[in-house]
C-alpha positions as CSV (number, residue, x, y, z in Angstrom):
1,M,0.5,3.7,-29.8
2,K,2.8,4.1,-32.8
3,A,6.4,3.3,-32.6
4,D,8.8,5.0,-35.1
5,S,11.7,2.7,-34.8
6,L,12.9,-0.7,-33.9
7,E,14.7,0.8,-30.9
8,Q,11.5,2.2,-29.6
9,L,9.8,-1.1,-30.0
10,K,12.6,-2.9,-28.1
11,A,12.4,-0.3,-25.3
12,L,8.6,-0.7,-25.1
13,R,8.9,-4.5,-24.9
14,E,11.6,-4.3,-22.2
15,R,9.5,-1.8,-20.2
16,M,6.4,-4.1,-20.5
17,Q,8.5,-7.1,-19.3
18,R,9.8,-5.1,-16.3
19,E,6.3,-3.9,-15.4
20,R,4.9,-7.4,-15.7
21,A,7.7,-8.9,-13.6
22,A,7.0,-6.4,-10.9
23,H,3.4,-7.4,-10.7
24,D,3.6,-11.2,-11.4
25,A,1.6,-13.4,-9.1
26,P,3.5,-16.3,-7.5
27,A,1.7,-18.8,-9.7
28,E,2.8,-17.0,-12.8
29,R,6.4,-16.9,-11.6
30,A,6.2,-20.7,-11.5
31,L,5.6,-20.9,-15.3
32,E,8.3,-22.1,-17.5
33,P,10.4,-19.2,-18.9
34,A,9.3,-20.0,-22.4
35,A,5.6,-19.8,-21.4
36,R,6.3,-16.4,-19.7
37,E,8.1,-15.1,-22.8
38,A,5.3,-16.2,-25.1
39,A,2.8,-14.4,-22.8
40,D,5.0,-11.3,-22.9
41,D,5.1,-11.5,-26.7
42,R,1.3,-11.7,-26.9
43,L,1.0,-8.7,-24.6
44,F,3.5,-6.8,-26.6
45,A,1.7,-7.6,-29.9
46,D,-1.6,-6.5,-28.4
47,A,-0.1,-3.2,-27.2
48,V,1.7,-2.4,-30.4
49,G,-0.6,-3.8,-32.9
50,P,0.4,-4.6,-36.5
51,V,3.9,-3.5,-37.3
52,R,4.9,-2.8,-40.9
53,A,8.4,-3.4,-42.0
């Protein structure tokens, strides 16, 4: 997937976070918020791939 703008990247990240929140297992919900955010960031980076400035 190629994103053309920062706004598209932000929208993609927000959508991924919403989808993940909708499917979280109870054990994952118990994680610290920082750990969840780090996991979301890794998923986002995997989905988007390298981003060039």
